N, C-alpha and C positions, 0 to 999 in steps of 0.2 A: 573756644566756645564759651559763651556767657550763660550764666544761670539767672533766670528771671524769677522773681518772687511776687506772686499775685495774691491779692486779697479777694476772696470769694464770699459774697453775701447771698444767702438763699432764704426766701420767705414763701410762706404758703398763701396762695390766693384761692379764690372760689373754685377754680377748675384746674388745679395743678400747682406747680412751684415755679417761681421766677428766680433766676440766678443772675448776679451782676458782678462785674469786676470794676470797682470804683476808680482804679488807676487809669483805666482806658475808657470808661464810660460804655463798655460793651455789656450787653445783656442777652439772655436767652431764657428758655423755659423747658419744662418737661412734666411728665405725669408723676414722677417721683423725684426726690432730692438727688438721687444718683443720676437719673437721666438729665435733670436740669444742669447738674455739674458737668457731666460729660458733654452736653451741648454747648455749654459755656466754654469749655476747653477748646472745642472745635472753632467756635467763634473767635476766641483769642488767637488761635493759630492763624486763622485767615486774616485777622487784623494785623498781626506781626508781619505776615507775608506781604500785605499791601503796604505797610509802613516801610519795609525794606525797599520795595519797588519804587515808592515815592520819594525815598531818600530822607525820611523824617524820623528814623530810629533814634538819632541823636537827641531829638526833641523830647522823646518819651523815656529814654533809657534810664535816667536817674530814678524816676518813680518805680521802675521795674526791678532795679537792682538794690534799692535801699532795704536794709534789714530792720530799720526802725520804722515800724508802722503801728499805729494805734487805732483801735476802733472803740466806739462808745455808743451808748443809747441815749437819745434825747427825747423826752416826752414834752409835748406842748398841748395846751388846751386852747381851743379857739371857738368862737361863737358863729 
């Protein structure tokens, strides 16, 4: 059994919270941070099930098992 390590980003929007897993490009939402995170977990589980069925786990596995992950904030101004 392998352990996968996901990054979860959650942000507030006008009507709730959006959650996203950058490694997979999977997103979800909820009325609370907790709900958005739980919904994202379910979406990730479905993604992994489909990836296994399609035989593409090898293509995404490195990004899911790496312990070296860095996040940052980048601010840009535009007109």
